KEMAR-301564 format. One record per atom (N, C-alpha, C): x, y, z; residue number from 1; residue in one letter. Coordinates in steps of 0.02 Angstrom, whole numbers. Each point is the difference from the previous one (the first is absolute). Layout:
BEGIN
[[X,Y,Z],NUM,'A']
...
***
This chain:
BEGIN
[[-839,-26,-504],1,'M']
[[81,3,18],1,'M']
[[-11,23,72],1,'M']
[[38,-32,49],2,'R']
[[7,22,64],2,'R']
[[50,61,12],2,'R']
[[-12,36,41],3,'L']
[[52,60,9],3,'L']
[[48,-5,67],3,'L']
[[54,15,-12],4,'V']
[[50,4,62],4,'V']
[[-32,19,55],4,'V']
[[11,-23,66],5,'P']
[[-27,19,47],5,'P']
[[20,80,15],5,'P']
[[-40,33,34],6,'D']
[[13,76,13],6,'D']
[[58,7,38],6,'D']
[[38,54,-6],7,'G']
[[51,12,26],7,'G']
[[76,-30,-26],7,'G']
[[-10,-47,-45],8,'T']
[[68,-33,-22],8,'T']
[[2,33,-73],8,'T']
[[80,-12,-13],9,'H']
[[26,31,-52],9,'H']
[[60,-46,-25],9,'H']
[[7,10,-60],10,'R']
[[78,-32,-24],10,'R']
[[35,49,-33],10,'R']
[[69,-20,3],11,'E']
[[56,51,-32],11,'E']
[[40,-54,-23],11,'E']
[[18,21,-74],12,'R']
[[45,-37,-37],12,'R']
[[65,-6,36],12,'R']
[[29,-48,11],13,'G']
[[65,-25,24],13,'G']
[[52,-3,-36],13,'G']
[[-4,5,-60],14,'D']
[[56,0,-50],14,'D']
[[-25,45,-72],14,'D']
[[58,-4,-46],15,'K']
[[-16,45,-46],15,'K']
[[-27,-31,-71],15,'K']
[[0,-65,14],16,'K']
[[-14,-59,-63],16,'K']
[[-71,22,-26],16,'K']
[[-13,-13,-64],17,'K']
[[-59,13,-30],17,'K']
[[-23,-76,-25],17,'K']
[[-51,-33,18],18,'P']
[[-30,24,60],18,'P']
[[25,-17,59],18,'P']
[[-14,29,62],19,'A']
[[33,-6,56],19,'A']
[[-1,-68,21],19,'A']
[[48,-19,31],20,'E']
[[-2,-74,26],20,'E']
[[13,2,86],20,'E']
[[7,53,36],21,'W']
[[-10,-1,65],21,'W']
[[-43,62,26],21,'W']
[[-40,-1,53],22,'Y']
[[-42,48,32],22,'Y']
[[0,7,67],22,'Y']
[[-9,59,24],23,'I']
[[1,8,72],23,'I']
[[-69,18,22],23,'I']
[[-34,-40,47],24,'I']
[[-60,22,15],24,'I']
[[2,33,69],24,'I']
[[-39,72,2],25,'W']
[[-9,37,46],25,'W']
[[-71,-14,39],25,'W']
[[0,13,71],26,'L']
[[-66,3,14],26,'L']
[[8,83,23],26,'L']
[[-36,35,-42],27,'G']
[[8,71,5],27,'G']
[[15,26,-61],27,'G']
[[12,75,-4],28,'V']
[[32,26,-59],28,'V']
[[70,-15,-3],28,'V']
[[35,-12,-56],29,'P']
[[65,-16,1],29,'P']
[[47,60,29],29,'P']
[[47,-29,42],30,'H']
[[40,67,28],30,'H']
[[-24,52,40],30,'H']
[[-65,-8,13],31,'A']
[[-32,51,51],31,'A']
[[20,-25,76],31,'A']
[[-19,54,31],32,'E']
[[18,-9,74],32,'E']
[[-54,-43,28],32,'E']
[[22,-63,43],33,'G']
[[-51,-35,23],33,'G']
[[-18,-72,-46],33,'G']
[[19,12,-66],34,'S']
[[-2,-56,-49],34,'S']
[[47,-57,22],34,'S']
[[-24,-57,-25],35,'V']
[[51,-62,18],35,'V']
[[5,-47,-55],35,'V']
[[61,-26,-5],36,'I']
[[3,-59,-57],36,'I']
[[-7,-54,30],36,'I']
[[-65,-34,-36],37,'I']
[[-18,-76,34],37,'I']
[[19,-52,-45],37,'I']
[[33,23,-59],38,'G']
[[28,-62,-36],38,'G']
[[40,15,-54],38,'G']
[[2,-44,-43],39,'R']
[[33,4,-78],39,'R']
[[-37,-46,-37],39,'R']
[[2,4,-61],40,'S']
[[-26,-57,-46],40,'S']
[[55,1,-67],40,'S']
[[-2,-58,-22],41,'R']
[[50,-18,-62],41,'R']
[[-47,-33,-54],41,'R']
[[0,28,-38],42,'R']
[[-50,-15,-66],42,'R']
[[35,-73,-31],42,'R']
[[-38,-62,-8],43,'L']
[[24,-58,-8],43,'L']
[[-5,-9,-76],43,'L']
[[32,-49,-37],44,'R']
[[-15,-3,-64],44,'R']
[[-68,-35,-20],44,'R']
[[-40,-27,55],45,'R']
[[-62,-23,-16],45,'R']
[[-55,63,-9],45,'R']
[[-28,-6,-44],46,'E']
[[-43,67,-2],46,'E']
[[-44,12,58],46,'E']
[[-9,63,37],47,'K']
[[-33,20,49],47,'K']
[[19,-21,65],47,'K']
[[64,-40,5],48,'W']
[[17,-27,64],48,'W']
[[58,46,22],48,'W']
[[3,8,72],49,'H']
[[54,38,33],49,'H']
[[27,-44,56],49,'H']
[[64,11,24],50,'R']
[[19,-25,57],50,'R']
[[-7,67,49],50,'R']
[[-25,-6,55],51,'F']
[[-12,37,56],51,'F']
[[41,-4,52],51,'F']
[[43,49,29],52,'F']
[[44,-6,53],52,'F']
[[-24,48,51],52,'F']
[[-13,-20,53],53,'P']
[[-16,37,61],53,'P']
[[55,34,31],53,'P']
[[-8,66,11],54,'E']
[[55,45,8],54,'E']
[[32,-17,83],54,'E']
[[-50,-35,48],55,'Q']
[[24,-2,57],55,'Q']
[[27,-81,13],55,'Q']
[[20,-19,-60],56,'G']
[[24,-73,4],56,'G']
[[-64,-53,-17],56,'G']
[[26,-60,3],57,'G']
[[-46,-54,-10],57,'G']
[[5,-24,-73],57,'G']
[[-31,-57,-13],58,'A']
[[-2,-29,-60],58,'A']
[[-35,39,-59],58,'A']
[[33,-1,-55],59,'S']
[[-32,21,-65],59,'S']
[[-53,-39,-16],59,'S']
[[-40,26,-45],60,'S']
[[-59,-38,-37],60,'S']
[[-1,20,-71],60,'S']
[[-22,-59,-43],61,'D']
[[-15,12,-76],61,'D']
[[-83,8,1],61,'D']
[[-16,60,-18],62,'I']
[[-67,5,-2],62,'I']
[[-26,28,-69],62,'I']
[[-59,-30,-22],63,'K']
[[-18,16,-63],63,'K']
[[-44,70,16],63,'K']
[[6,62,-36],64,'G']
[[-34,46,8],64,'G']
[[29,50,43],64,'G']
[[-4,67,-25],65,'W']
[[30,44,33],65,'W']
[[-43,30,72],65,'W']
[[-65,-3,-6],66,'V']
[[-35,24,59],66,'V']
[[4,-60,51],66,'V']
[[-1,-74,-20],67,'N']
[[-1,-54,44],67,'N']
[[71,13,38],67,'N']
[[54,8,-22],68,'G']
[[57,21,25],68,'G']
[[12,51,46],68,'G']
[[-35,43,-12],69,'V']
[[5,72,44],69,'V']
[[-48,-28,62],69,'V']
[[-60,-38,-7],70,'D']
[[-35,-10,52],70,'D']
[[37,-46,50],70,'D']
[[45,-54,-43],71,'W']
[[28,-52,47],71,'W']
[[73,51,38],71,'W']
[[18,40,-28],72,'L']
[[55,46,34],72,'L']
[[-42,33,52],72,'L']
[[-51,39,2],73,'L']
[[-36,31,58],73,'L']
[[-15,-44,45],73,'L']
[[-19,-68,-1],74,'K']
[[-8,-49,40],74,'K']
[[61,-15,38],74,'K']
[[46,10,-39],75,'Q']
[[70,-24,36],75,'Q']
[[16,57,39],75,'Q']
[[-7,50,-28],76,'Y']
[[23,75,48],76,'Y']
[[-33,-1,64],76,'Y']
[[-85,-6,-10],77,'D']
[[-23,6,62],77,'D']
[[9,-48,49],77,'D']
[[15,-64,-24],78,'G']
[[8,-61,55],78,'G']
[[68,16,40],78,'G']
[[54,39,-37],79,'R']
[[60,17,38],79,'R']
[[-16,54,48],79,'R']
[[-37,48,-32],80,'R']
[[0,62,37],80,'R']
[[-40,-16,79],80,'R']
[[-48,-57,-14],81,'D']
[[-47,-21,64],81,'D']
[[35,-39,44],81,'D']
[[70,-33,-16],82,'T']
[[35,-29,37],82,'T']
[[48,41,56],82,'T']
[[6,-17,69],83,'P']
[[31,43,36],83,'P']
[[83,-11,-21],83,'P']
***
């Protein structure tokens, strides 16, 4: 089993059980200097999520939580490098 990249955390975005929405943070949630890099919504298909970059852009349906967080980090790094 692959681990989520270092420094990334998720936080429940709703009170449903199981949660339908998650907020993905780079850093400790709500800590100074931490950044929300995106959100994800659990889809009906098992293990699939729709990931939404926080800084805009197209969403993507991705199988696997770690794969989705990797994709969000690439989207975030790409936007951060652009002037």
